FIKEVO-465673 format. One record per residue: residue in three letters; x, y, z of N, C-alpha, C in turn. Coordinates in Angstrom, 3 decimals, decimal comma. Layout:
// residues N
{rec 'ALA'; {X; Y; Z}; {X; Y; Z}; {X; Y; Z}} ...
***
This chain:
// residues 79
{rec 'UNK'; {-20,581; 2,505; -3,260}; {-20,264; 3,527; -4,140}; {-19,720; 4,612; -3,502}} {rec 'UNK'; {-18,734; 5,165; -4,127}; {-18,060; 6,356; -3,499}; {-18,762; 7,544; -3,672}} {rec 'UNK'; {-18,825; 8,404; -2,675}; {-19,460; 9,547; -2,832}; {-18,411; 10,691; -3,346}} {rec 'UNK'; {-19,011; 11,854; -3,605}; {-18,176; 12,903; -4,181}; {-17,083; 13,255; -3,130}} {rec 'UNK'; {-17,454; 13,370; -1,869}; {-16,491; 13,724; -0,879}; {-15,502; 12,740; -0,607}} {rec 'UNK'; {-15,746; 11,463; -0,822}; {-14,773; 10,470; -0,682}; {-13,891; 10,479; -1,812}} {rec 'UNK'; {-14,195; 10,812; -2,980}; {-13,339; 10,906; -4,141}; {-12,513; 12,124; -3,952}} {rec 'UNK'; {-13,067; 13,251; -3,473}; {-12,214; 14,542; -3,242}; {-11,117; 14,142; -2,259}} {rec 'UNK'; {-11,464; 13,394; -1,316}; {-10,343; 13,070; -0,132}; {-9,332; 12,224; -0,856}} {rec 'UNK'; {-9,832; 11,143; -1,647}; {-8,745; 10,213; -2,266}; {-7,974; 10,987; -3,208}} {rec 'UNK'; {-8,460; 11,943; -4,009}; {-7,634; 12,791; -4,824}; {-6,698; 13,698; -4,144}} {rec 'UNK'; {-7,165; 14,335; -2,969}; {-6,203; 15,092; -2,195}; {-5,041; 14,324; -1,633}} {rec 'UNK'; {-5,392; 13,030; -1,078}; {-4,314; 12,266; -0,573}; {-3,382; 11,768; -1,612}} {rec 'UNK'; {-3,927; 11,426; -2,780}; {-3,190; 11,063; -3,837}; {-2,112; 12,086; -4,290}} {rec 'UNK'; {-2,589; 13,276; -4,451}; {-1,802; 14,458; -4,734}; {-0,590; 14,590; -3,717}} {rec 'UNK'; {-1,058; 14,670; -2,489}; {-0,096; 14,790; -1,464}; {0,993; 13,671; -1,503}} {rec 'UNK'; {0,657; 12,474; -1,728}; {1,603; 11,440; -1,856}; {2,596; 11,693; -2,825}} {rec 'UNK'; {2,032; 12,177; -3,997}; {3,008; 12,297; -5,302}; {3,837; 13,671; -5,326}} {rec 'UNK'; {3,290; 14,585; -4,532}; {3,911; 15,813; -4,382}; {5,133; 15,487; -3,388}} {rec 'UNK'; {4,996; 14,743; -2,427}; {6,035; 14,310; -1,557}; {7,052; 13,459; -2,203}} {rec 'UNK'; {6,520; 12,741; -3,254}; {7,552; 11,868; -4,028}; {8,495; 12,708; -4,777}} {rec 'UNK'; {8,011; 13,881; -5,330}; {8,852; 14,679; -6,401}; {9,411; 16,043; -5,671}} {rec 'UNK'; {8,867; 16,376; -4,501}; {9,415; 17,798; -4,028}; {9,652; 17,652; -2,506}} {rec 'UNK'; {10,551; 18,567; -2,111}; {10,822; 18,645; -0,649}; {9,788; 19,504; -0,206}} {rec 'UNK'; {9,604; 19,510; 1,184}; {8,577; 20,285; 1,931}; {8,406; 21,761; 1,577}} {rec 'UNK'; {9,689; 22,667; 1,468}; {9,426; 24,018; 1,141}; {8,873; 24,028; -0,187}} {rec 'UNK'; {9,323; 23,271; -1,173}; {8,830; 23,513; -2,497}; {7,383; 23,147; -2,601}} {rec 'UNK'; {6,931; 22,112; -1,854}; {5,456; 21,789; -1,813}; {4,703; 22,987; -1,181}} {rec 'UNK'; {5,134; 23,550; -0,204}; {4,506; 24,741; 0,438}; {4,343; 25,855; -0,765}} {rec 'UNK'; {5,433; 26,186; -1,430}; {5,466; 27,120; -2,323}; {4,431; 26,831; -3,573}} {rec 'UNK'; {4,542; 25,585; -3,918}; {3,591; 25,244; -5,200}; {2,088; 25,274; -4,510}} {rec 'UNK'; {1,829; 24,946; -3,498}; {0,358; 25,021; -2,864}; {0,007; 26,508; -2,799}} {rec 'UNK'; {0,934; 27,346; -2,463}; {0,350; 28,741; -2,329}; {0,347; 29,487; -3,649}} {rec 'UNK'; {0,968; 28,855; -4,785}; {0,994; 29,474; -6,035}; {-0,122; 28,890; -6,936}} {rec 'UNK'; {-0,402; 27,546; -6,859}; {-1,343; 26,950; -7,836}; {-2,622; 26,424; -7,112}} {rec 'UNK'; {-3,622; 26,353; -8,067}; {-4,845; 25,710; -7,517}; {-4,665; 24,260; -7,453}} {rec 'UNK'; {-5,537; 23,531; -6,726}; {-5,668; 22,083; -6,760}; {-5,620; 21,527; -8,201}} {rec 'UNK'; {-6,492; 21,927; -8,991}; {-6,545; 21,533; -10,383}; {-5,186; 21,676; -11,270}} {rec 'UNK'; {-4,561; 22,821; -11,008}; {-3,310; 23,113; -11,681}; {-2,157; 22,086; -11,047}} {rec 'UNK'; {-2,233; 21,852; -9,822}; {-1,273; 20,949; -9,217}; {-1,483; 19,517; -9,773}} {rec 'UNK'; {-2,705; 19,033; -9,952}; {-2,945; 17,866; -10,475}; {-2,302; 17,796; -11,974}} {rec 'UNK'; {-2,467; 18,861; -12,621}; {-2,038; 18,750; -13,987}; {-0,476; 18,708; -13,916}} {rec 'UNK'; {0,044; 19,509; -13,139}; {1,581; 19,565; -12,983}; {2,184; 18,220; -12,645}} {rec 'UNK'; {1,636; 17,562; -11,720}; {2,094; 16,142; -11,283}; {1,842; 15,321; -12,338}} {rec 'UNK'; {0,603; 15,400; -12,868}; {0,229; 14,415; -14,080}; {1,151; 14,421; -15,241}} {rec 'UNK'; {1,678; 15,685; -15,458}; {2,623; 15,828; -16,619}; {3,976; 15,174; -16,264}} {rec 'UNK'; {4,344; 15,195; -14,950}; {5,627; 14,687; -14,462}; {5,590; 13,093; -14,275}} {rec 'UNK'; {4,519; 12,611; -13,799}; {4,342; 11,166; -13,410}; {3,201; 10,478; -14,104}} {rec 'UNK'; {3,561; 9,334; -14,959}; {2,448; 8,790; -15,572}; {1,595; 7,927; -14,705}} {rec 'UNK'; {2,313; 7,424; -13,596}; {1,626; 6,600; -12,538}; {0,486; 7,523; -11,864}} {rec 'UNK'; {0,921; 8,579; -11,556}; {-0,087; 9,615; -10,916}; {-1,202; 9,947; -11,813}} {rec 'UNK'; {-0,771; 10,246; -13,141}; {-1,825; 10,502; -14,073}; {-2,933; 9,504; -14,326}} {rec 'UNK'; {-2,438; 8,219; -14,378}; {-3,322; 6,983; -14,462}; {-4,275; 6,992; -13,163}} {rec 'UNK'; {-3,702; 7,164; -11,959}; {-4,500; 7,061; -10,780}; {-5,369; 8,191; -10,611}} {rec 'UNK'; {-5,005; 9,353; -11,053}; {-5,877; 10,637; -10,721}; {-6,956; 10,752; -11,857}} {rec 'UNK'; {-6,643; 10,417; -13,058}; {-7,532; 10,769; -14,134}; {-8,406; 9,556; -14,635}} {rec 'UNK'; {-7,882; 8,310; -14,323}; {-8,601; 7,143; -14,601}; {-8,756; 6,055; -13,574}} {rec 'UNK'; {-9,377; 6,518; -12,385}; {-9,326; 5,744; -11,312}; {-10,363; 4,519; -11,364}} {rec 'UNK'; {-11,167; 4,575; -12,402}; {-12,154; 3,479; -12,648}; {-11,252; 2,309; -13,256}} {rec 'UNK'; {-10,289; 2,584; -14,004}; {-9,499; 1,616; -14,737}; {-8,280; 1,139; -13,898}} {rec 'UNK'; {-7,745; 1,900; -13,081}; {-6,574; 1,753; -12,248}; {-6,823; 1,650; -10,872}} {rec 'UNK'; {-7,617; 0,600; -10,401}; {-8,205; 0,566; -8,988}; {-7,333; -0,346; -8,218}} {rec 'UNK'; {-6,209; -0,876; -8,695}; {-5,276; -1,746; -7,846}; {-3,819; -1,339; -7,864}} {rec 'UNK'; {-3,094; -1,765; -7,198}; {-1,714; -1,426; -6,990}; {-0,976; -1,897; -8,373}} {rec 'UNK'; {-0,042; -1,125; -8,869}; {0,532; -1,581; -10,224}; {1,575; -2,629; -9,830}} {rec 'UNK'; {1,661; -3,529; -10,702}; {2,679; -4,704; -10,577}; {4,012; -4,220; -11,124}} {rec 'UNK'; {5,020; -5,052; -10,985}; {6,331; -4,927; -11,392}; {6,430; -4,649; -12,928}} {rec 'UNK'; {5,729; -5,292; -13,700}; {5,665; -4,917; -15,025}; {5,394; -3,515; -15,303}} {rec 'UNK'; {4,262; -2,908; -14,660}; {3,931; -1,620; -14,978}; {4,882; -0,677; -14,459}} {rec 'UNK'; {5,695; -0,922; -13,268}; {6,641; -0,121; -12,817}; {7,772; 0,098; -13,954}} {rec 'UNK'; {8,140; -1,168; -14,479}; {9,145; -1,117; -15,482}; {8,732; -0,412; -16,793}} {rec 'UNK'; {7,412; -0,608; -16,983}; {6,980; 0,171; -18,239}; {6,816; 1,794; -17,897}} {rec 'UNK'; {6,516; 2,161; -16,835}; {6,620; 3,651; -16,463}; {8,052; 4,104; -16,444}} {rec 'UNK'; {8,849; 3,270; -15,996}; {10,337; 3,713; -16,028}; {10,955; 3,863; -17,530}} {rec 'UNK'; {10,460; 2,945; -18,412}; {10,747; 3,054; -19,827}; {10,237; 4,274; -20,290}} {rec 'UNK'; {8,972; 4,598; -20,137}; {8,232; 5,724; -20,616}; {8,833; 7,082; -20,262}} {rec 'UNK'; {9,431; 7,108; -18,904}; {9,997; 8,252; -18,560}; {11,236; 8,647; -19,272}} {rec 'UNK'; {11,991; 7,693; -19,829}; {13,118; 7,921; -20,677}; {13,021; 8,173; -22,127}} {rec 'UNK'; {11,742; 8,106; -22,448}; {11,372; 8,402; -24,025}; {11,326; 9,848; -24,204}} 
***
């Protein structure tokens, strides 16, 4: 069973991964200085449905997404 500390570490690593996916290092630095951890999660969650699923519903999304899911996320981005 995951401890709170492990979950916090997982969330921090996940946020870092998706911030690096969407922003360049100078922008990441600016965002970190401007927003709280919670606000950053909300920001990235609004931008990326994959991050949203992994960050807010880890119990249900505990494996890598398949090709079908990637295609679905791509379609949803364009809606």
